[in-house]
N, C-alpha and C positions, 0 to 999 in steps of 0.2 A: 648255440649249444651250451650245455652246462659244463663247468669245469671247476676243479678245486685248485686254488692258487695260493702259494705262500708269498705274501707281499714282502715280508722281511722276517728275520728270526722271531719266532713267537707269535706271528700274525698269519693266520690261515683262514680261508673262507670260501664259500661257494659263490661263483660268479656266473653271469650270463654273458657270453661273448660270441663274436662271429665265428662260424665254422671256418677253419683255416682254408685258405685258397691253395689249390694244387698247382705247383709250378712245373716247369719242364724237368723230367727225370724224377718226379716225386709221385708218391702214392698217398691217398687219403684212406685211412683205416678206421672202421667202426670198432671201438674197443669193447671186447667181450669180458675180459678179466684183467686185472692189474694187481700185482702183489705189492705189499708194503714191506720195504727192506729197512734194516737198521740205518742205512745211509739216508733214507728218507726222514727218519727220526732226527738224524744229525742235521739235515737240511732245515727242518722245522725249528730245531732248538738253536741253530746257529753255530754248531760245533764242527761242521764240515769245513775243512781248510778253504780259505778264500779263493785260491786258484781253481777250485773244482765246483764252483757254483756261481750263478748269476741271478740275483733277485731283481724283480719278482719273477717267479717261475712256477709253471704247472709241473709238479713232480710226476713220477711214474716211469720207471725204466724196465720193470719186469711185467711184460704184457703180451697178450695175443688178441687177435681180432680178425675181422673180415674186410677185405678190400671193398671200399665204397666207390672210389673213383681213381683213375690213373691220369697222370699228366702227359703232356706231349713228349714223345720220344720213348715212352715205356712200352715195350713190346712183349715182355715175358710174364706179365701179370694182368689179371682181368678182374672186374667186379665180381664178388662172390668167392674169390680165393681166400682160404684160411691161411693166415700168415703170422710170423713173428719177425722181429727185426733186430739187428745188432744195434747196440746203444752208442758206441763210439763212432763219431762222424770223422773218421780218419781222412787225411788229405790225399793219401794214395801216391804221393810224389816224393816224400822224404826217404832217407836211407832206411829207417825202420819199417816204413810201409812197404818199400820195395823188397825187403827181405821177408815179408809176410807177417811182421810183428805189428799189425795194425793197432793193437792195444797199447803200443808204445809210441804212437805217432808223435813226431817232434814239433808239429804245428801247434798253434794255440789250442788248448784243451776244449773239446766240444763233445757233449754227450746228451742224448735225449733224456729229459727229466731233470737235468741239472743246469745246463746252459741253454737248452732249447726245450720248448714246451713238450711235456711228456703225456702219459696216458691216464692221469687222473682227470679224465675228460671223456665226453662221448665220442670224440674223434681225435685222431692224431695224424700229423703229416710227417713222413719220413722219406729219405732218399731211397728210390727203388733199388739201387745197388746194394743196400744193406738188408733187403727183405728176403726172407726164406719162406718158400711156399710149403705148406703142410698138407697131409692127406685130406681129401674132401670130407672125411668123417672125423677129423681130429677133435679131440676133447680140448677146447680152448682154455678151460680153467687149468688143466694140467699143463698145457703148452706155455702158459704164462710163467711157469717155473723153469723154462729152458734158459733164461738169462742167468740165474745163479748156477744152473748146471753147466753152462758154457764156461763160467769162471772156474769151476772145478776141473772141467776138461782141459783148460789151459794149463793148470798145474800138472795134470797127468801127462800132457803132451811133452812136458819138459823133462821127464824122467824115463829111465829104462824100465818100462812096464812090461812084464812078461809073466807067464804062468808059473806057479809054484813059489811066488814070493811070500814072505811073512810080512804082513802089513798091519799098521795100526792107524786109526783115525782119532785125533784128539779134538773133541768138540761135538756135541750132539744137537746142534742147531740145524738150520736148513742146509748150509754148506756141508757140514759134517755128514749128515744123513745122505745127501746126494753123493758125497765121496764114497760112502759105503756101497751105495747102489751101483756106482760105476766101477769101483774096484772089484766088486763081485764078478763082473763080466770078464775080468782078466784071470779068473780061476786061481786065486791065491791059495797057498797051503794053509794059511791062517789069516783071519781078518778080525781084528779086535776093535771095538768101538769104546772109547774112553769118554765118559761124559757124566751128566747128572740128569735127574728127573726120570723116574721109572718108566713113564709112558714113552719118552723119547728113546730110551734104551731098548724097550721092547719093540718099538718100531724099527730100530736099527737091526734087531734080529730078523724081523720080517723082510727087511731089505737086503739081507745077506751076511750080516756079521756072524761069525762063528762063536764069538764070545763078546760079552759086554762087561765093563767095569765101571762102577759108580765111584767117582772120585771122592764123594762124601764118605764112603765106607772104607776108604783106603784101598790097598791092593796094587797101587802103582809100583811099589818097590819090586814086586814079583815080575814086572814087565821090563825093567831096566835092561838096556843093552840086548834086546831080543829081536829087533825088527829090521828087515832089509829096507823098508820104506815106511816113513811116518808122515801122514798128512795132517797138518794142524789147521783147524778152522774154528778158532775161538776169537773172542774180542777182549781177551784178558792177557796182560803181560806174562802171566804164569803159563799160558798155553804153549808159547814157543819154547820156554825153558823145559817144560814137561816133554815136548816132542824130541828135543835133543837128548834127554835122558833115555828115552825109549829106544832110540836108534842104536843099532849095533855098530861096532867099529867098522868103518868103511861104508856105512849105510847112507841113505839119502833122506833128507827132511824137506818137505814142501811147506812153506809158511804162507797160508792164505789169509789168515786173520789179521785185522788192523786194530790194535788196542787203543790207539790215540794217546798212549802214555808219553809224558814228556821226558821221563827218565829212561835210560837204557834198560831193556828187558832181557837181553842176552849178554851175559858177562862171563868172564873167565876164559879158560883155555880148552873148554870141552870140544869145540869144533876142530882145532888142530890136533889135539891129543887123540881124538877118536877118528880123525881123518874123514870127517863128514862132508858130504856135499849138501849144501843148504841152498834151496831154490825159492826165491820169492815169486809172488804172482800178483800181477796188476790187471784185473779185468779179463777180457776174452778177445782173442783174435778171430778173424774170419774163419780160420781153420778149426778152431775150437767150436764155433757155432755150427759149422757144417757137420762136425762129428756128432754133436748132441742131437741135431735135427734128424740125422740119419738114424741114430739109436732110437729116438722117439717114434719116427715113422715106421720102423720095423717092429715096434713093441718091446724092444730090449730094455728101454728105459721108461718107466712109468712113475712120474713124480706125484701123481694125484694123492697118494696117501699122506703127503706132507701138508695138504691144505686142511687147516683146523677151523678157520672161521671165514664166513662170507658176509659182506655188507653191501647195501646199496651205496651209490656214490654220495648221496646226501647224508649218509651215516658215517662219513669220514672221521668225525670226532670220536664216535664210539669205537671205530676200527683202531685208531691210534691208542685210545685208552686200553683197549683189549690187548694190544701188542705190548704195552708197558706193564700191564698187570701180571705179575708172576703167578698169581693164583688162578688166572683165567685159563692156563694150560695152552696158550697160543703157540703155534709153530709158524705156519705161513698164513697170514691174514690177507684176504683179497677183497677188493672192491669190484662191483659189477656195474660199470657205467651204462 
């Protein structure tokens, strides 16, 4: 089969390799679509923290496909099933796994696309216990966005989400827009998207935001101390600081973005003085995956509008260039193995 492999930071290329063998309890999936995430760019550039990657590796953790073969002992899946799969290969035995926080597994870090071969390939092998079956007519390009949606879902599962909240989302990238789409389902009294780029803000309106604010044009001061819940999804140190400002006293802030900043990005006494609850998020648990798969299957969550560019697998170089080019208007860039 063909695959795209990162040999080491800065070195990526197309390879011909053996189709992976299917072991007991595993599933071989023909990949229909795989998204490129900012963490894939970090993997290529070498800026991903060392404990969270093993070179060489085939990237690809946001994907969907069709079961091609099942291994011995797999009884609940069959060739032809349309599926997605959780990325974290949690041990299932540690204290965190036993309490359902499989995203915080205490065993050695293992994730498809970072430590194990991912979906930048024609086929990928994953443990069957991590696979979620989709409806027979599921749009697999849209389903490939369920991984970032599950990360958003994890943040929302950690908070007191109820109808009538005033909510704001800081960041108009993939995660921020998915947060808007999912928060809309909770019937908030007010849902504001704070971000940049007019096209993304307009998409935020289509996904359910009642108001949008372009940070380049100002307007943040009018939102300070107004929101019960603020969901931050940026890759900038300023994102977390802005989220704290927007939350009301006694409010909740969910921090999803990872800026990679070496210096502290949240300083001062704003958290205790405003009596804020601040919730960090790392990846997605099995519960978060089950939630978004259910929403997708019923049609309540449709992430397809976020897909901006599609490329063949052998056009991976153009795909990465498009994602990096701010003038290209890229949101979610996908490969079609």
